[in-house]
One Martini backbone bead per residue (centre of mass of N, CA, C, O) as a GRO file, in nm:
protein
  276
    1MET     BB    1   0.083   0.046   0.031
    2LYS     BB    2   0.178   0.352  -0.086
    3TYR     BB    3  -0.094   0.510  -0.002
    4LEU     BB    4  -0.193   0.666   0.319
    5VAL     BB    5  -0.367   0.887   0.257
    6ASP     BB    6  -0.683   0.861   0.409
    7LYS     BB    7  -0.645   0.615   0.563
    8VAL     BB    8  -0.786   0.355   0.762
    9ALA     BB    9  -0.654   0.269   1.087
   10VAL     BB   10  -0.624  -0.024   1.282
   11VAL     BB   11  -0.507  -0.041   1.631
   12THR     BB   12  -0.388  -0.275   1.835
   13GLY     BB   13  -0.228  -0.191   2.113
   14ALA     BB   14  -0.218   0.150   2.122
   15GLY     BB   15  -0.125   0.230   2.434
   16SER     BB   16   0.164   0.100   2.353
   17GLY     BB   17   0.449   0.079   2.209
   18ILE     BB   18   0.415  -0.033   1.899
   19GLY     BB   19   0.125   0.074   1.868
   20MET     BB   20   0.178   0.369   1.932
   21HIS     BB   21   0.415   0.427   1.723
   22THR     BB   22   0.257   0.336   1.472
   23SER     BB   23   0.036   0.545   1.495
   24ILE     BB   24   0.221   0.789   1.462
   25GLU     BB   25   0.334   0.706   1.183
   26LEU     BB   26   0.059   0.698   1.036
   27ALA     BB   27  -0.015   0.992   1.091
   28LYS     BB   28   0.225   1.113   0.930
   29ARG     BB   29   0.097   0.972   0.656
   30GLY     BB   30  -0.236   1.042   0.683
   31CYS     BB   31  -0.392   0.877   0.878
   32HIS     BB   32  -0.658   0.738   1.006
   33LEU     BB   33  -0.775   0.651   1.347
   34ALA     BB   34  -0.814   0.336   1.537
   35LEU     BB   35  -0.795   0.297   1.878
   36VAL     BB   36  -0.688  -0.007   2.056
   37ASP     BB   37  -0.769  -0.093   2.403
   38THR     BB   38  -0.785  -0.154   2.754
   39SER     BB   39  -0.638   0.119   2.803
   40LEU     BB   40  -0.737   0.436   2.860
   41ASP     BB   41  -0.475   0.582   2.923
   42GLY     BB   42  -0.322   0.487   2.674
   43LEU     BB   43  -0.518   0.603   2.464
   44GLN     BB   44  -0.495   0.901   2.552
   45ASN     BB   45  -0.193   0.923   2.501
   46THR     BB   46  -0.199   0.857   2.198
   47HIS     BB   47  -0.401   1.070   2.115
   48ALA     BB   48  -0.216   1.313   2.196
   49CYS     BB   49   0.013   1.226   1.975
   50VAL     BB   50  -0.198   1.245   1.698
   51THR     BB   51  -0.392   1.498   1.668
   52ASP     BB   52  -0.162   1.684   1.505
   53LYS     BB   53  -0.128   1.454   1.248
   54THR     BB   54  -0.444   1.417   1.216
   55ARG     BB   55  -0.797   1.432   1.156
   56LYS     BB   56  -0.890   1.127   1.255
   57VAL     BB   57  -0.985   1.005   1.587
   58SER     BB   58  -1.040   0.697   1.757
   59VAL     BB   59  -1.162   0.544   2.066
   60HIS     BB   60  -1.118   0.188   2.193
   61GLN     BB   61  -1.234  -0.001   2.456
   62THR     BB   62  -1.094  -0.331   2.414
   63ASP     BB   63  -1.133  -0.685   2.406
   64VAL     BB   64  -0.986  -0.903   2.183
   65SER     BB   65  -1.092  -1.183   2.331
   66ASN     BB   66  -1.380  -1.068   2.250
   67ALA     BB   67  -1.600  -1.136   2.010
   68GLN     BB   68  -1.829  -0.930   2.053
   69GLN     BB   69  -1.650  -0.679   2.074
   70MET     BB   70  -1.518  -0.710   1.790
   71GLN     BB   71  -1.775  -0.697   1.623
   72SER     BB   72  -1.860  -0.416   1.729
   73LEU     BB   73  -1.603  -0.265   1.652
   74ALA     BB   74  -1.623  -0.283   1.345
   75ARG     BB   75  -1.891  -0.131   1.324
   76GLU     BB   76  -1.806   0.128   1.474
   77ILE     BB   77  -1.571   0.217   1.291
   78HIS     BB   78  -1.730   0.226   1.027
   79GLY     BB   79  -1.936   0.436   1.129
   80ILE     BB   80  -1.725   0.666   1.182
   81HIS     BB   81  -1.533   0.643   0.904
   82GLY     BB   82  -1.668   0.459   0.647
   83SER     BB   83  -1.381   0.303   0.661
   84ILE     BB   84  -1.137   0.023   0.596
   85HIS     BB   85  -0.779  -0.049   0.524
   86ILE     BB   86  -0.634  -0.109   0.813
   87LEU     BB   87  -0.495  -0.394   1.002
   88PHE     BB   88  -0.345  -0.407   1.334
   89ASN     BB   89  -0.246  -0.701   1.488
   90ASN     BB   90  -0.093  -0.629   1.813
   91ALA     BB   91  -0.208  -0.742   2.050
   92GLY     BB   92  -0.029  -0.835   2.362
   93ILE     BB   93   0.124  -1.087   2.565
   94ALA     BB   94   0.347  -1.200   2.826
   95SER     BB   95   0.561  -1.475   2.940
   96SER     BB   96   0.762  -1.642   3.211
   97ASP     BB   97   0.779  -1.992   3.145
   98THR     BB   98   0.766  -2.302   3.189
   99PHE     BB   99   0.582  -2.567   3.117
  100VAL     BB  100   0.555  -2.689   3.419
  101SER     BB  101   0.495  -2.381   3.558
  102MET     BB  102   0.252  -2.302   3.417
  103ASN     BB  103  -0.047  -2.145   3.423
  104ASP     BB  104  -0.355  -2.212   3.304
  105ASP     BB  105  -0.487  -1.930   3.313
  106SER     BB  106  -0.251  -1.776   3.178
  107PHE     BB  107  -0.247  -1.939   2.921
  108ARG     BB  108  -0.536  -1.874   2.823
  109ARG     BB  109  -0.508  -1.567   2.820
  110LEU     BB  110  -0.281  -1.549   2.616
  111MET     BB  111  -0.424  -1.703   2.383
  112ASP     BB  112  -0.673  -1.520   2.363
  113ILE     BB  113  -0.513  -1.265   2.283
  114ASN     BB  114  -0.285  -1.360   2.071
  115VAL     BB  115  -0.491  -1.539   1.894
  116CYS     BB  116  -0.797  -1.473   1.908
  117GLY     BB  117  -0.762  -1.169   1.856
  118VAL     BB  118  -0.666  -1.212   1.561
  119VAL     BB  119  -0.899  -1.376   1.454
  120TYR     BB  120  -1.119  -1.165   1.511
  121GLY     BB  121  -1.003  -0.939   1.350
  122CYS     BB  122  -1.014  -1.080   1.075
  123ARG     BB  123  -1.310  -1.176   1.068
  124PHE     BB  124  -1.454  -0.878   1.124
  125PHE     BB  125  -1.278  -0.696   0.905
  126ILE     BB  126  -1.276  -0.817   0.617
  127PRO     BB  127  -1.553  -0.718   0.508
  128TYR     BB  128  -1.448  -0.416   0.508
  129LEU     BB  129  -1.188  -0.450   0.341
  130ASN     BB  130  -1.345  -0.560   0.081
  131GLN     BB  131  -1.461  -0.260   0.007
  132GLN     BB  132  -1.183  -0.210  -0.102
  133SER     BB  133  -0.934  -0.175  -0.340
  134GLU     BB  134  -0.736  -0.144  -0.082
  135ALA     BB  135  -0.572  -0.367   0.159
  136HIS     BB  136  -0.450  -0.436   0.509
  137ILE     BB  137  -0.265  -0.686   0.701
  138LEU     BB  138  -0.129  -0.692   1.030
  139ILE     BB  139   0.096  -0.920   1.214
  140THR     BB  140   0.216  -0.994   1.535
  141SER     BB  141   0.491  -1.154   1.608
  142SER     BB  142   0.805  -1.342   1.650
  143ILE     BB  143   1.094  -1.499   1.721
  144ALA     BB  144   0.927  -1.701   1.901
  145GLY     BB  145   0.781  -1.811   1.623
  146LEU     BB  146   1.047  -1.962   1.504
  147ILE     BB  147   1.135  -2.054   1.796
  148GLY     BB  148   1.196  -2.237   2.083
  149LEU     BB  149   1.173  -2.075   2.387
  150PRO     BB  150   1.282  -2.074   2.677
  151VAL     BB  151   1.038  -1.957   2.905
  152GLN     BB  152   0.825  -1.923   2.626
  153THR     BB  153   0.594  -2.116   2.566
  154ALA     BB  154   0.326  -1.959   2.517
  155TYR     BB  155   0.440  -1.735   2.340
  156SER     BB  156   0.557  -1.914   2.115
  157MET     BB  157   0.293  -2.047   2.038
  158SER     BB  158   0.135  -1.789   1.963
  159LYS     BB  159   0.342  -1.677   1.744
  160ALA     BB  160   0.329  -1.924   1.560
  161ALA     BB  161   0.027  -1.911   1.500
  162VAL     BB  162   0.019  -1.618   1.367
  163ARG     BB  163   0.221  -1.679   1.149
  164SER     BB  164   0.054  -1.897   1.011
  165LEU     BB  165  -0.192  -1.721   0.958
  166SER     BB  166  -0.053  -1.513   0.779
  167GLU     BB  167   0.034  -1.712   0.554
  168THR     BB  168  -0.247  -1.820   0.488
  169LEU     BB  169  -0.383  -1.551   0.417
  170ARG     BB  170  -0.194  -1.467   0.190
  171ALA     BB  171  -0.269  -1.708   0.011
  172GLU     BB  172  -0.587  -1.677   0.009
  173LEU     BB  173  -0.559  -1.349  -0.079
  174TYR     BB  174  -0.438  -1.384  -0.338
  175GLY     BB  175  -0.544  -1.137  -0.574
  176SER     BB  176  -0.664  -0.949  -0.395
  177ASN     BB  177  -0.718  -0.652  -0.201
  178ILE     BB  178  -0.559  -0.821   0.023
  179SER     BB  179  -0.291  -0.781   0.233
  180VAL     BB  180  -0.008  -0.954   0.406
  181THR     BB  181   0.176  -0.898   0.720
  182CYS     BB  182   0.453  -1.021   0.900
  183ILE     BB  183   0.559  -0.938   1.220
  184ILE     BB  184   0.918  -0.972   1.336
  185PRO     BB  185   1.031  -0.923   1.634
  186GLY     BB  186   1.246  -0.853   1.851
  187ALA     BB  187   1.379  -0.662   2.069
  188VAL     BB  188   1.168  -0.428   2.246
  189LYS     BB  189   1.106  -0.118   2.408
  190THR     BB  190   0.861  -0.240   2.610
  191PRO     BB  191   0.620  -0.324   2.854
  192ILE     BB  192   0.610  -0.638   2.802
  193LEU     BB  193   0.863  -0.716   2.964
  194GLN     BB  194   0.756  -0.628   3.245
  195LYS     BB  195   0.470  -0.771   3.239
  196ALA     BB  196   0.578  -1.067   3.234
  197THR     BB  197   0.634  -1.086   3.544
  198GLN     BB  198   0.323  -1.104   3.624
  199ASN     BB  199   0.313  -1.401   3.448
  200SER     BB  200   0.510  -1.528   3.663
  201SER     BB  201   0.647  -1.776   3.887
  202ASN     BB  202   0.939  -1.613   3.836
  203GLU     BB  203   1.022  -1.299   3.895
  204VAL     BB  204   1.329  -1.286   3.908
  205ALA     BB  205   1.390  -1.428   3.638
  206SER     BB  206   1.216  -1.241   3.462
  207GLN     BB  207   1.374  -0.979   3.525
  208GLU     BB  208   1.643  -1.079   3.419
  209LEU     BB  209   1.551  -1.119   3.126
  210ALA     BB  210   1.450  -0.829   3.072
  211GLY     BB  211   1.722  -0.686   3.129
  212GLN     BB  212   1.884  -0.822   2.899
  213LEU     BB  213   1.704  -0.733   2.659
  214MET     BB  214   1.714  -0.415   2.706
  215ARG     BB  215   2.017  -0.366   2.619
  216PHE     BB  216   1.934  -0.439   2.284
  217ALA     BB  217   1.685  -0.296   2.230
  218LEU     BB  218   1.456  -0.155   2.031
  219PRO     BB  219   1.318   0.120   1.956
  220PRO     BB  220   0.983   0.173   1.889
  221GLU     BB  221   1.012   0.394   1.665
  222LYS     BB  222   1.186   0.213   1.477
  223ALA     BB  223   0.990  -0.017   1.448
  224ALA     BB  224   0.760   0.153   1.322
  225GLN     BB  225   0.907   0.237   1.064
  226LYS     BB  226   0.943  -0.057   0.957
  227ILE     BB  227   0.643  -0.132   0.947
  228VAL     BB  228   0.548   0.087   0.746
  229ARG     BB  229   0.738   0.004   0.517
  230ALA     BB  230   0.620  -0.281   0.487
  231LEU     BB  231   0.343  -0.181   0.403
  232GLU     BB  232   0.433  -0.015   0.151
  233LYS     BB  233   0.589  -0.292   0.027
  234ASN     BB  234   0.437  -0.559   0.075
  235LYS     BB  235   0.537  -0.757   0.286
  236ALA     BB  236   0.537  -1.071   0.414
  237ARG     BB  237   0.799  -1.000   0.584
  238ALA     BB  238   0.914  -0.838   0.902
  239PHE     BB  239   1.221  -0.771   1.034
  240ILE     BB  240   1.277  -0.646   1.371
  241GLY     BB  241   1.588  -0.624   1.391
  242PHE     BB  242   1.892  -0.771   1.416
  243ASP     BB  243   1.809  -1.025   1.580
  244ALA     BB  244   1.591  -1.123   1.383
  245VAL     BB  245   1.772  -1.162   1.138
  246LEU     BB  246   1.983  -1.351   1.266
  247ILE     BB  247   1.791  -1.580   1.360
  248ASP     BB  248   1.682  -1.648   1.083
  249ILE     BB  249   1.949  -1.733   0.958
  250LEU     BB  250   2.037  -1.947   1.171
  251ASN     BB  251   1.776  -2.122   1.143
  252ARG     BB  252   1.845  -2.203   0.848
  253LEU     BB  253   2.152  -2.306   0.884
  254ALA     BB  254   2.149  -2.376   1.233
  255PRO     BB  255   1.914  -2.497   1.429
  256VAL     BB  256   2.058  -2.679   1.639
  257SER     BB  257   2.271  -2.475   1.739
  258LEU     BB  258   2.073  -2.256   1.827
  259GLN     BB  259   1.926  -2.427   2.041
  260LYS     BB  260   2.181  -2.468   2.219
  261VAL     BB  261   2.212  -2.175   2.303
  262PHE     BB  262   1.937  -2.149   2.455
  263THR     BB  263   1.988  -2.386   2.646
  264ALA     BB  264   2.238  -2.267   2.785
  265TYR     BB  265   2.101  -2.019   2.895
  266TYR     BB  266   1.888  -2.157   3.066
  267ARG     BB  267   2.098  -2.316   3.254
  268ARG     BB  268   2.203  -2.021   3.368
  269SER     BB  269   1.942  -1.954   3.482
  270SER     BB  270   1.692  -1.908   3.731
  271PHE     BB  271   1.495  -2.126   3.607
  272TYR     BB  272   1.680  -2.346   3.665
  273GLY     BB  273   1.525  -2.569   3.893
  274SER     BB  274   1.223  -2.419   3.911
  275GLY     BB  275   1.031  -2.704   3.884
  276ASP     BB  276   1.159  -2.931   3.673
   0.00000   0.00000   0.00000
């Protein structure tokens, strides 16, 4: 989608991190915005950042894991804006737990948001996207969706699932008016790393992991710039950050060796031996 001026973009998880900064970047390109998040404070903060950059912005406090809310959301946004051209399925949460230590309720909540939220977004917005001559879906996966990361069991599962959905949709919608891009970030400086500690059975180890990742994480505004460029160039996949590019290459060339590296890291971490 080369021309973004006057396009209507829906961004889930718009209250912070990648969603917030991608909303700002889309606004700079002339998009109208429908901002979606569960956090009203986050939405108001993002709204304040984009109101001077675009003409029309709407705010929607919505739980993406709720099918009824998402169906109503699609109708509501179309009613306000009159059209929908871009859907950025970005809302998600993280957790840091091994398979044997993860809590069932936390696992279901993560899968409901990270996987079902994307499914509902695509299901209920595609009929409106189909009304446009050109439309685009972006889905946020992760490097955790490329390889199985220790202590990221549920998160890796969820991001692998939406990566697969992205590739399936792109194939099924090929030749139609809707294009699909899978966004694959490495470490990005967003609140998701800190919030993951709240969903972990080992808070100390989770904080240790978050601190290590933050040291080389990409600023979210740079991630947003790369995401919007991927949209403009209609890329099938967009690797965000040097670490994402490197891991993709290594996973293609030496998948077994790469897995051994992550296994060695896990065995040196505070997670090892904590209930395994």
